[in-house]
C-alpha positions as CSV (number, residue, x, y, z in Angstrom):
1,X,0.0,0.0,0.0
2,X,1.5,3.4,-1.0
3,X,2.4,5.9,1.7
4,X,0.1,9.0,1.5
5,X,2.2,12.0,2.2
6,X,1.0,15.4,3.2
7,X,1.3,18.4,0.9
8,X,4.5,20.4,1.4
9,X,2.6,23.7,1.8
10,X,-0.9,24.6,3.1
11,X,-3.8,26.3,1.4
12,X,-3.3,29.3,3.8
13,X,0.3,29.5,2.8
14,X,-0.7,29.4,-0.9
15,X,-3.2,32.2,-0.3
16,X,-0.6,34.3,1.4
17,X,1.9,33.6,-1.3
18,X,-0.5,34.8,-3.9
19,X,-1.6,37.8,-1.8
20,X,-5.2,36.6,-1.6
21,X,-7.6,35.4,1.1
22,X,-8.0,31.6,1.4
23,X,-11.7,31.9,0.5
24,X,-10.6,33.4,-2.9
25,X,-8.8,30.3,-4.0
26,X,-10.7,27.6,-6.0
27,X,-11.9,24.4,-4.3
28,X,-9.1,22.5,-6.0
29,X,-6.3,24.4,-4.3
30,X,-5.6,21.5,-1.9
31,X,-5.4,19.0,-4.8
32,X,-3.1,21.4,-6.6
33,X,-0.8,21.6,-3.6
34,X,-0.8,17.7,-3.3
35,X,0.1,17.5,-7.0
36,X,2.8,20.2,-6.8
37,X,4.3,18.5,-3.7
38,X,4.4,15.1,-5.6
39,X,6.2,16.8,-8.5
40,X,8.8,18.4,-6.2
41,X,9.3,15.1,-4.3
42,X,9.8,13.2,-7.5
43,X,12.4,15.7,-8.8
44,X,14.3,15.7,-5.5
45,X,13.7,12.0,-4.7
46,X,13.0,13.1,-1.1
47,X,9.9,13.0,1.0
48,X,11.0,16.0,3.1
49,X,8.4,15.2,5.9
50,X,9.2,13.0,8.8
51,X,8.7,9.3,8.3
52,X,10.1,5.8,8.6
53,X,11.4,3.8,5.7
54,X,12.7,0.2,5.3
55,X,15.1,-0.2,2.4
56,X,17.3,-2.9,1.1
57,X,20.7,-1.7,0.0
58,X,24.0,-3.1,-1.3
59,X,27.0,-1.8,0.7
60,X,29.9,-0.3,-1.2
61,X,33.1,-0.8,0.9
62,X,31.1,-1.5,4.0
63,X,29.1,1.7,3.6
64,X,25.5,2.3,2.5
65,X,24.0,5.6,1.7
66,X,20.5,6.0,3.1
67,X,18.4,7.6,0.4
68,X,16.0,9.8,2.5
69,X,17.5,12.7,4.4
70,X,18.1,14.0,6.9
71,X,18.6,10.7,8.8
72,X,17.1,11.1,12.3
73,X,17.7,7.6,13.7
74,X,18.5,4.0,12.5
75,X,16.0,1.7,14.2
76,X,17.0,-1.7,12.8
77,X,19.7,-3.2,10.6
78,X,19.5,-6.7,9.2
79,X,22.4,-8.3,7.4
80,X,23.8,-11.8,7.0
81,X,20.4,-13.3,8.1
82,X,20.4,-11.5,11.5
83,X,19.7,-8.2,13.3
84,X,23.0,-6.3,13.8
85,X,23.9,-5.1,17.2
86,X,24.4,-1.3,17.6
87,X,28.2,-1.8,18.0
88,X,28.2,-3.5,14.5
89,X,27.3,-0.3,12.6
90,X,27.7,3.5,12.9
91,X,25.6,6.3,11.4
92,X,27.3,9.4,10.1
93,X,25.0,11.9,8.4
94,X,23.2,9.8,5.7
95,X,25.7,6.9,5.7
96,X,25.6,3.7,7.6
97,X,29.1,2.3,8.2
98,X,29.2,-1.5,8.8
99,X,31.7,-3.3,10.9
100,X,31.6,-6.4,8.7
101,X,31.2,-7.3,5.0
102,X,27.7,-8.1,3.9
103,X,26.2,-8.7,0.5
104,X,23.1,-6.7,1.3
105,X,21.5,-5.0,4.3
106,X,18.0,-4.0,5.2
107,X,17.7,-0.8,7.1
108,X,14.7,0.6,8.9
109,X,15.3,4.3,9.8
110,X,13.5,7.5,10.5
111,X,14.2,10.6,8.4
112,X,12.9,14.0,7.3
113,X,12.6,17.5,8.4
114,X,10.6,18.9,11.4
115,X,9.5,21.7,9.0
116,X,9.6,21.7,5.2
117,X,12.7,23.6,4.1
118,X,11.8,27.1,3.0
119,X,13.2,26.8,-0.5
120,X,11.3,23.6,-1.1
121,X,8.0,25.2,0.2
122,X,8.7,28.2,-2.1
123,X,9.0,25.9,-5.1
124,X,5.7,24.1,-4.3
125,X,3.9,27.4,-3.8
126,X,5.4,29.0,-6.9
127,X,4.4,25.9,-9.0
128,X,0.9,25.9,-7.5
129,X,0.4,29.6,-8.1
130,X,1.6,29.4,-11.7
131,X,-1.1,26.8,-12.4
132,X,-3.8,28.9,-10.6
133,X,-2.7,32.0,-12.5
134,X,-2.9,30.2,-15.9
135,X,-5.3,27.3,-15.4
136,X,-6.1,26.9,-19.1
137,X,-2.4,26.7,-20.1
138,X,-2.6,29.7,-22.4
139,X,0.5,30.9,-24.1
140,X,-1.1,34.2,-25.0
141,X,-4.4,35.9,-24.7
142,X,-5.8,39.2,-26.0
143,X,-8.8,41.2,-25.1
144,X,-9.2,44.4,-27.2
145,X,-5.9,46.3,-27.1
146,X,-4.6,44.3,-24.0
147,X,-2.4,41.3,-24.7
148,X,-0.8,39.0,-22.1
149,X,1.9,36.6,-23.0
150,X,2.8,33.9,-20.4
151,X,6.3,32.5,-20.1
152,X,6.8,28.9,-21.2
153,X,7.3,27.9,-17.5
154,X,3.7,28.9,-16.7
155,X,2.3,26.3,-19.1
156,X,1.4,23.0,-17.4
157,X,2.3,21.7,-13.9
158,X,6.0,21.4,-14.5
159,X,9.1,22.7,-12.9
160,X,11.3,25.4,-14.4
161,X,14.9,24.6,-15.0
162,X,16.0,26.9,-12.1
163,X,13.7,25.0,-9.7
164,X,15.1,21.7,-10.8
165,X,18.6,23.1,-10.1
166,X,17.5,24.2,-6.6
167,X,16.1,20.8,-5.8
168,X,19.3,19.0,-7.0
169,X,21.0,19.6,-3.7
170,X,18.4,17.4,-2.0
171,X,18.8,14.4,-4.3
172,X,20.6,11.3,-2.9
173,X,24.2,11.2,-3.8
174,X,24.2,7.5,-4.8
175,X,21.9,5.2,-6.6
176,X,19.6,3.1,-4.6
177,X,19.5,-0.6,-5.5
178,X,16.5,-2.6,-4.4
179,X,17.3,-6.2,-3.6
180,X,15.0,-9.2,-3.3
181,X,12.0,-7.6,-4.9
182,X,8.9,-9.5,-3.7
183,X,10.8,-11.4,-1.0
184,X,10.0,-11.1,2.7
185,X,12.8,-9.9,4.9
């Protein structure tokens, strides 16, 4: 069953961002924030909100990089068919250093931010406000002598290149390899 994650910004924050009252926003504003949050999470490959994850990883030189950050605590490490004792591994930032050599490890750990980082929240709010400002995905519209041209970034619910660049710092530094798909650990 997929994990349902909360939006990375609230409707009240979106209203403030757009300098409107919350009642002025359309009914779909919450859905839009959920969608914008999913787009940002997919680009950054991070959940950002606090949570617990169990992941199977292949150590590289007795070190595994945990994909979700920041790491708050490692709750359980399984390797070699057994649960490792706390003295058999060490956590440093987003890395788990193992005292022995193992083909694969399964790690359960908690991670995420207490509050969503301001730059991430700003990207979610900017993306949502772009869609609300131009819901029909118009490139240009004219009424009489007034003509408005929208930037390409305002068309569709997608991230601008600068937003992708800003989210790059949150992406995991190493690839995650899933081992034993469909097997019970």
